[in-house]
DONU-196053 format. One record per residue (C-alpha): residue number from 1; z, y, x. Coordinates in Angstrom, 3 decimals. Layout:
<kezas>
   num          z          y          x
   NUM          Z          Y          X
...
</kezas>
This chain:
<kezas>
   num          z          y          x
     1      0.000      0.000      0.000
     2      0.106      2.236      3.056
     3     -2.684      4.745      3.622
     4     -4.093      5.218      7.098
     5     -4.948      8.853      6.438
     6     -2.431     11.239      4.777
     7     -5.357     12.579      2.752
     8     -6.524      9.094      1.690
     9     -6.447      8.247     -2.005
    10     -4.606      4.979     -1.387
    11     -1.789      6.689      0.484
    12      1.676      6.929     -1.049
    13      4.246      9.707     -0.743
    14      7.741      9.474     -2.186
    15      9.948     12.238     -3.536
    16     13.644     11.602     -4.126
    17     15.344     14.191     -6.341
    18     18.875     14.820     -5.052
    19     19.718     18.397     -6.016
    20     22.169     17.711     -8.845
    21     25.628     19.285     -8.638
    22     27.406     16.244    -10.076
    23     30.161     18.209    -11.829
    24     31.058     15.216    -13.996
    25     31.975     13.207    -10.890
    26     35.097     15.413    -10.635
    27     34.867     15.403     -6.860
    28     33.934     17.909     -4.136
    29     31.599     15.282     -2.679
    30     27.910     15.762     -3.628
    31     27.008     13.233     -6.315
    32     24.346     11.360     -4.337
    33     26.773     10.902     -1.422
    34     29.363      8.984     -3.423
    35     29.626      5.563     -1.776
    36     28.544      2.250     -3.228
    37     29.522     -0.760     -1.108
    38     30.141      1.604      1.790
    39     26.796      3.458      1.641
    40     25.964      6.730     -0.157
    41     24.196      5.977     -3.426
    42     21.091      7.878     -2.279
    43     20.589      5.273      0.467
    44     19.633      2.730     -2.191
    45     16.980      4.991     -3.727
    46     15.649      5.854     -0.266
    47     15.479      2.222      0.809
    48     13.521      1.364     -2.339
    49     11.130      4.262     -1.677
    50     10.657      3.342      1.980
    51      9.750     -0.222      0.976
    52      6.408      1.253     -0.151
    53      5.658      2.376      3.419
    54      5.002      5.970      2.358
    55      3.181      8.338      4.690
    56      5.826     10.924      3.799
    57      9.197     10.842      2.061
    58     10.775     14.064      0.860
    59     14.335     14.463     -0.386
    60     14.786     17.503     -2.605
    61     18.257     18.997     -2.222
    62     20.029     22.063     -3.540
    63     23.460     23.557     -3.020
    64     24.626     20.625     -0.869
    65     21.591     20.528      1.415
    66     23.562     20.553      4.681
    67     25.888     17.741      3.661
    68     23.042     15.551      2.416
    69     20.854     16.161      5.461
    70     23.716     15.214      7.786
    71     24.399     12.047      5.795
    72     20.741     10.990      6.039
    73     20.678     11.284      9.826
    74     20.407      7.456     10.160
    75     16.914      7.687      8.628
    76     15.734      9.932     11.456
    77     12.144     11.097     11.211
    78     11.384      8.906      8.203
    79     12.749     11.541      5.810
    80     11.801     15.168      5.311
    81     13.536     17.751      3.101
    82     12.706     20.410      0.536
    83     15.301     22.791     -0.863
    84     15.559     23.919     -4.480
    85     17.291     27.259     -4.020
    86     18.273     27.601     -7.697
    87     19.007     24.737    -10.145
    88     15.980     25.303    -12.365
    89     15.391     21.725    -13.493
    90     13.550     18.602    -12.387
    91     10.024     20.048    -12.608
    92     11.000     22.939    -10.372
    93     12.648     20.499     -7.939
    94      9.482     18.409     -7.706
    95      7.436     21.600     -7.254
    96      9.310     22.309     -4.003
    97      8.281     18.902     -2.660
    98      4.705     19.249     -3.952
    99      4.284     22.409     -1.889
   100      5.344     20.488      1.211
   101      2.835     17.752      0.399
   102      0.076     20.292     -0.099
   103      0.735     21.609      3.372
   104      0.512     18.001      4.569
   105     -3.014     17.749      3.094
   106     -1.826     14.850      0.976
   107     -4.300     13.464     -1.554
   108     -2.746     10.161     -2.603
   109     -0.199      8.973     -5.183
   110      3.211     10.623     -5.368
   111      6.141      8.483     -6.505
   112      9.125     10.374     -7.918
   113     12.551      8.782     -8.287
   114     16.115      9.956     -8.668
   115     18.690      9.837     -5.892
   116     21.396      8.955     -8.428
   117     19.672      5.747     -9.610
   118     20.812      3.240     -6.970
   119     20.100      0.023     -8.896
   120     16.318      0.329     -8.952
   121     14.654     -2.415     -6.920
   122     11.609     -2.172     -4.650
   123      9.854     -4.696     -6.895
   124     10.021     -2.327     -9.858
   125      8.523      0.523     -7.834
   126      5.703     -1.687     -6.651
   127      4.967     -2.903    -10.205
   128      4.649      0.655    -11.478
   129      2.291      1.636     -8.643
   130      0.232     -1.490     -9.310
   131     -0.059     -0.765    -13.048
   132     -0.869      2.874    -12.319
   133     -3.785      1.952    -10.068
   134     -4.991     -0.958    -12.159
   135     -5.347      1.305    -15.197
   136     -6.798      4.241    -13.272
   137     -4.097      6.613    -14.491
   138     -3.498     10.184    -13.428
   139      0.132      9.858    -14.480
   140      2.376      6.827    -15.025
   141      6.053      6.497    -15.693
   142      8.551      3.727    -16.221
   143     10.612      3.303    -19.362
   144     13.205      0.908    -20.730
   145     14.545     -0.153    -24.105
   146     18.184      0.490    -24.975
   147     20.394      0.316    -28.062
   148     22.293      3.381    -26.838
   149     19.754      5.995    -25.672
   150     22.460      8.559    -24.988
   151     21.156     11.547    -23.034
   152     17.894      9.886    -21.946
   153     14.602     11.474    -23.001
   154     12.835      9.469    -25.752
   155      9.258      8.246    -25.338
   156      6.962      9.464    -28.115
   157      3.997      7.254    -29.038
   158      1.231      7.715    -31.594
   159      0.231      5.242    -34.297
   160     -1.753      3.204    -31.782
   161      1.182      2.941    -29.409
   162     -0.238      5.342    -26.850
   163      2.288      7.688    -25.177
   164      2.005     11.334    -26.214
   165      5.152     12.931    -24.843
   166      8.862     12.825    -24.081
   167     11.523     14.601    -26.118
   168     14.984     15.370    -24.750
   169     18.115     14.525    -26.737
   170     18.866     18.164    -27.518
   171     15.416     18.573    -29.079
   172     15.379     15.417    -31.237
   173     14.566     15.667    -34.918
   174     13.979     13.364    -37.877
   175     12.857      9.837    -37.033
   176     12.857     10.596    -33.316
   177     16.596      9.931    -33.337
   178     15.859      6.227    -33.951
   179     13.621      5.838    -30.871
   180     15.002      3.286    -28.403
   181     12.382      3.523    -25.645
   182     13.570      6.054    -23.091
   183     12.420      7.664    -19.852
   184     13.611      6.066    -16.623
   185     12.879      9.084    -14.416
   186     10.427      7.043    -12.314
   187      6.946      8.610    -12.055
   188      3.657      8.090    -10.250
   189      1.370     11.139    -10.134
   190     -2.099     11.756     -8.778
   191     -2.869     15.237     -7.360
   192     -4.423     16.435    -10.639
   193     -1.208     15.557    -12.515
   194      0.972     17.045     -9.800
   195     -0.931     20.318    -10.206
   196      0.397     20.587    -13.777
   197      3.858     21.459    -12.455
   198      2.833     25.130    -12.322
   199      2.044     25.048    -16.059
   200      5.301     23.571    -17.320
   201      7.105     26.184    -19.443
   202     10.801     26.979    -19.169
   203     12.935     25.251    -21.791
   204     14.362     28.093    -23.910
   205     17.702     26.347    -24.465
   206     18.545     25.210    -20.922
   207     16.510     27.820    -19.012
   208     15.119     24.991    -16.889
   209     11.723     23.423    -16.256
   210     11.679     19.809    -17.471
   211      9.559     17.273    -15.605
   212      9.383     15.294    -18.848
   213      6.979     17.946    -20.220
   214      4.330     16.790    -17.761
   215      3.346     13.814    -19.948
   216      2.460     16.036    -22.911
   217      0.525     18.423    -20.657
   218     -1.413     15.571    -19.065
   219     -2.457     14.251    -22.467
   220     -3.589     17.693    -23.674
   221     -5.731     18.005    -20.519
   222     -7.418     14.706    -21.285
   223     -5.836     12.889    -18.336
   224     -5.170      9.177    -18.570
   225     -1.461      8.395    -18.665
   226      0.641      5.289    -19.135
   227      4.259      4.570    -19.933
   228      5.422      1.062    -19.043
   229      8.693     -0.688    -19.994
   230      9.371     -2.119    -16.560
   231     12.949     -3.254    -16.274
   232     16.361     -3.378    -17.926
   233     18.630     -0.476    -18.660
   234     20.948     -1.755    -15.934
   235     18.321     -1.258    -13.225
   236     17.390      2.253    -14.339
   237     20.968      3.426    -14.941
   238     21.774      6.856    -13.530
   239     25.201      7.733    -12.120
   240     26.855     10.771    -13.681
   241     30.588     10.051    -13.676
   242     33.188      7.886    -11.904
   243     33.029      5.153    -14.542
   244     29.270      4.763    -14.130
   245     29.763      4.683    -10.351
   246     32.229      1.833    -10.747
   247     29.884     -0.061    -13.077
   248     27.010      0.326    -10.609
   249     29.154     -1.052     -7.791
   250     30.002     -4.112     -9.875
   251     26.281     -4.737    -10.413
   252     25.554     -4.376     -6.695
   253     28.426     -6.695     -5.783
   254     27.166     -9.321     -8.191
   255     23.645     -9.131     -6.742
   256     25.068     -9.269     -3.239
   257     27.390    -12.244     -3.711
   258     24.777    -14.241     -5.628
   259     22.314    -13.661     -2.815
   260     24.820    -14.767     -0.183
   261     25.785    -17.935     -2.051
   262     22.120    -18.863     -2.526
   263     21.624    -18.378      1.222
   264     24.429    -20.826      2.026
   265     27.456    -18.585      2.528
   266     30.578    -20.062      0.948
   267     32.644    -17.426     -0.858
   268     35.874    -19.062     -1.994
   269     36.376    -16.418     -4.702
   270     33.419    -14.002     -4.875
   271     35.165    -11.472     -7.118
   272     37.883    -10.994     -4.487
   273     35.637    -10.517     -1.462
   274     34.540     -6.984     -0.568
   275     31.390     -6.744      1.536
   276     29.675     -3.459      2.358
   277     25.906     -3.151      2.204
   278     25.364     -3.040      5.977
   279     27.121     -6.379      6.650
   280     25.114     -9.462      7.658
   281     26.449    -12.988      7.114
   282     24.772    -16.152      8.370
   283     24.531    -19.381      6.354
   284     27.468    -21.741      6.700
   285     30.101    -19.020      6.980
   286     33.222    -19.506      4.853
   287     35.041    -16.475      3.492
   288     38.363    -16.647      1.692
   289     39.710    -14.182     -0.927
   290     40.756    -10.606     -0.221
   291     38.543    -10.245      2.833
   292     37.020     -6.831      3.522
   293     33.867     -6.719      5.669
   294     32.760     -3.190      6.476
   295     30.175     -1.141      8.346
   296     27.633     -3.013     10.486
   297     29.653     -6.196     10.815
   298     27.759     -9.409     11.653
   299     29.271    -12.799     10.791
   300     27.710    -15.770     12.573
   301     26.896    -19.252     11.375
   302     29.921    -21.418     10.594
   303     32.527    -18.672     10.985
   304     35.684    -19.010      8.906
   305     37.525    -15.920      7.719
   306     40.869    -16.550      6.060
   307     42.607    -14.351      3.444
   308     43.670    -10.721      3.853
   309     41.391     -9.958      6.800
   310     39.613     -6.636      7.403
   311     36.678     -6.488      9.838
   312     34.864     -3.222     10.637
   313     31.685     -2.781     12.723
   314     32.257     -6.012     14.636
   315     30.314     -9.112     15.636
   316     31.603    -12.661     15.190
   317     29.564    -15.317     16.982
   318     28.948    -18.814     15.688
   319     32.062    -20.815     14.799
   320     34.581    -18.007     15.319
   321     37.736    -18.246     13.205
   322     39.823    -15.322     11.985
   323     43.163    -16.344     10.542
   324     45.197    -14.615      7.861
   325     46.107    -10.912      7.822
   326     44.186     -9.834     10.910
   327     42.361     -6.535     11.515
   328     39.285     -6.310     13.755
   329     37.614     -2.978     14.601
   330     34.485     -2.373     16.699
   331     34.941     -5.627     18.583
   332     32.973     -8.719     19.590
   333     34.319    -12.237     19.039
   334     32.667    -15.037     20.999
   335     31.562    -18.471     19.879
   336     34.423    -20.712     18.660
   337     37.069    -18.103     19.504
   338     40.176    -17.902     17.302
   339     41.907    -14.738     16.164
   340     45.232    -14.412     14.350
   341     47.143    -14.731     12.183
   342     48.434    -11.141     12.170
   343     46.320    -10.053     15.127
   344     44.880     -6.576     15.670
   345     41.700     -6.100     17.673
   346     41.125     -2.404     18.238
   347     37.841     -0.776     19.351
   348     36.338     -2.176     22.524
   349     37.867     -5.644     22.364
   350     35.570     -8.388     23.649
   351     36.852    -11.923     23.104
   352     34.759    -14.501     24.926
   353     34.020    -18.052     23.718
   354     36.928    -20.388     22.877
   355     39.567    -17.758     23.664
   356     42.603    -17.626     21.391
   357     44.374    -14.462     20.271
   358     47.431    -15.306     18.213
   359     50.352    -13.984     16.192
   360     51.050    -10.256     16.455
   361     48.823     -9.775     19.480
   362     47.063     -6.437     19.881
   363     43.959     -6.047     22.051
   364     42.386     -2.651     22.827
   365     39.380     -1.826     25.026
   366     39.742     -5.091     26.903
   367     37.652     -8.150     27.690
   368     39.335    -11.520     27.330
   369     37.715    -14.367     29.268
   370     36.511    -17.690     27.895
   371     39.313    -20.162     27.160
   372     42.068    -17.602     27.695
   373     45.135    -17.705     25.446
   374     47.384    -14.853     24.303
   375     49.292    -16.467     21.472
   376     52.407    -14.408     20.733
   377     53.659    -10.835     20.486
   378     51.607     -9.208     23.256
   379     49.761     -5.946     23.883
   380     46.691     -5.983     26.119
   381     45.077     -2.574     26.536
   382     42.439     -1.340     28.998
   383     42.344     -4.692     30.758
   384     39.884     -7.193     32.193
   385     41.211    -10.715     31.731
   386     39.429    -13.665     33.324
   387     38.783    -17.236     32.216
   388     41.498    -19.753     31.282
   389     44.364    -17.298     31.655
   390     47.683    -17.956     29.920
   391     49.412    -14.814     28.688
   392     52.999    -15.514     27.671
   393     54.816    -14.108     24.683
   394     55.853    -10.481     24.908
   395     53.472     -9.550     27.736
   396     52.513     -5.871     27.897
   397     49.905     -4.080     29.974
   398     51.449     -0.648     30.528
   399     48.170      1.260     30.594
   400     49.157      4.855     29.790
   401     51.064      7.028     32.242
   402     51.265     10.030     29.932
   403     48.047     11.548     31.244
   404     45.533      8.807     32.029
   405     44.671      5.335     30.759
   406     44.777      2.923     33.694
   407     43.249     -0.519     33.979
   408     44.806     -3.924     34.534
   409     42.775     -6.770     36.069
   410     43.874    -10.376     35.553
   411     41.567    -12.851     37.294
   412     40.635    -16.437     36.386
   413     43.334    -19.093     36.077
   414     46.305    -16.711     36.150
   415     49.569    -17.608     34.411
   416     51.582    -14.682     33.044
   417     55.121    -15.636     32.082
   418     56.754    -14.380     28.902
   419     58.196    -10.863     28.622
   420     56.245     -9.521     31.605
   421     55.147     -5.922     32.061
   422     52.039     -5.177     34.115
   423     52.116     -1.512     35.119
   424     48.523     -0.329     35.575
   425     46.609      0.173     37.726
   426     47.358     -3.312     38.983
   427     45.560     -6.601     39.700
   428     46.750    -10.184     39.465
   429     44.386    -12.214     41.601
   430     42.841    -15.589     40.911
   431     45.250    -18.473     40.256
   432     48.405    -16.379     40.693
   433     51.590    -16.803     38.650
   434     53.871    -14.102     37.295
   435     57.395    -15.272     36.543
   436     58.832    -14.608     33.088
   437     60.666    -11.320     32.720
   438     58.913     -9.654     35.642
   439     57.795     -6.050     35.965
   440     54.676     -5.996     38.141
   441     53.617     -2.708     39.720
   442     51.846     -4.047     42.826
   443     48.847     -6.327     43.167
   444     49.592    -10.059     43.206
   445     47.580    -11.998     45.847
   446     45.585    -15.126     44.926
   447     47.683    -18.242     44.353
   448     50.978    -16.345     44.714
   449     54.063    -16.302     42.519
   450     55.282    -12.802     41.648
   451     58.931    -12.415     40.675
   452     60.484     -9.069     39.875
   453     64.027     -9.512     38.537
   454     67.537     -8.441     39.467
   455     69.749    -11.257     40.755
   456     71.623    -13.048     37.990
   457     75.434    -12.880     38.144
   458     77.828    -15.102     36.128
   459     81.309    -13.534     35.762
   460     83.823    -16.320     35.225
   461     86.393    -15.704     32.461
   462     84.741    -12.473     31.351
   463     84.678    -13.392     27.653
   464     88.375    -14.356     27.553
   465     89.400    -11.150     29.324
   466     87.263     -9.061     26.944
   467     88.893    -10.595     23.882
   468     92.413    -10.027     25.328
   469     91.621     -6.368     26.034
   470     90.164     -5.858     22.554
   471     93.271     -7.381     20.901
   472     95.533     -5.005     22.873
   473     93.491     -1.970     21.846
   474     93.662     -2.994     18.171
   475     97.551     -2.939     18.077
   476     99.072      0.069     16.132
   477    100.668      2.776     18.295
   478    104.584      2.921     18.501
   479    104.930     -0.460     16.820
   480    103.895      0.930     13.416
   481    101.734     -1.204     11.224
   482     98.332      0.085     10.541
   483     97.488      1.207      7.048
</kezas>
């Protein structure tokens, strides 16, 4: 569907209308930036538009132009912008984009869709373009049938069933109130139809220019137009308030979980798993209830994620296991590694294959070598830990001196005894041992045992003497009994 030449008749341009104020959302956030599964709702409309491989995609913004443009930075050069300086209606919004297309010498089909309709699928867009071209139309638009038309514009047809116009709810009269076919807001326009934007009159009630008037104008000019019931009301639903946002997210979650299960991902309780739109999960993964997967997380084949886990922008390689109540942020977990329960991997943690990070262990900006174990109550920050290292319970890398973060290096085969403190910068060389309870502030040579403790002293009779002294101190002064 892509045109080689921007002026070619088979080329496609897309316009996404995103200038609405969204007052009914009751939020300072621009309406189209409200998140659905972790992504602004406009991302869904843009992704559907970009599936057509348009030669140009224009987002029409208004008051919140700066916020929307910043949010669409991930799309880079694939998206251009037009600004509607005053909120003068949908026809005026499209006119701003049409002027940009004219300067682009565009002569193909223009697809118009709304940035607040996130449930529309690429397949529906492609069907409308196909019908538009098959029938040689100058103008085509999608419609749907609903028992509750609400604020949608109604499709007017003549006695033969041909479309003749669209009437808004505020302008309904007589039998028009019973019409159940409504406008979806999805249009395809050829240049001759797009040129009619300059002729659309201002609505006297709203003081706006309605894009819906373009169908009537096209028919009066003898242009060929078509209105096609393409999909369900659910797919064309627009988001105008928090309740509709919630309903849309439920639809997206259902689509998402059904797709994952069909692909071979085992969701133990789909309704209690929360997966953002940018997450990728390989077949064979098993995910238990109350798991939150966020950002650009990637879950490999055969991974198991137990309940109450949150993973953000992280990669889990094949066969990795994350046990209950663990948090993983911006980290990489190697093949067959085990994390948790109650572990916290902070940004920059790299856990190599078959390593084990256990109960109440925190890792930050550190690489943990293959086969290494840190199973209990430890903090490892700004460290490089080699292969097959044993890190005993209560071990701490003391990485911050109040000004700088310093690095600890623990080489292959090292044994760190429980309750040890490694004061960075420091290195424990290959095969060395650190005795339990040691404070290490100098490098430990290869194969050495480092011990840093005060000498133990056992004071004979100390407990008996302490009790005798305490009993004497508890006696009342001058022989009087205490009250």
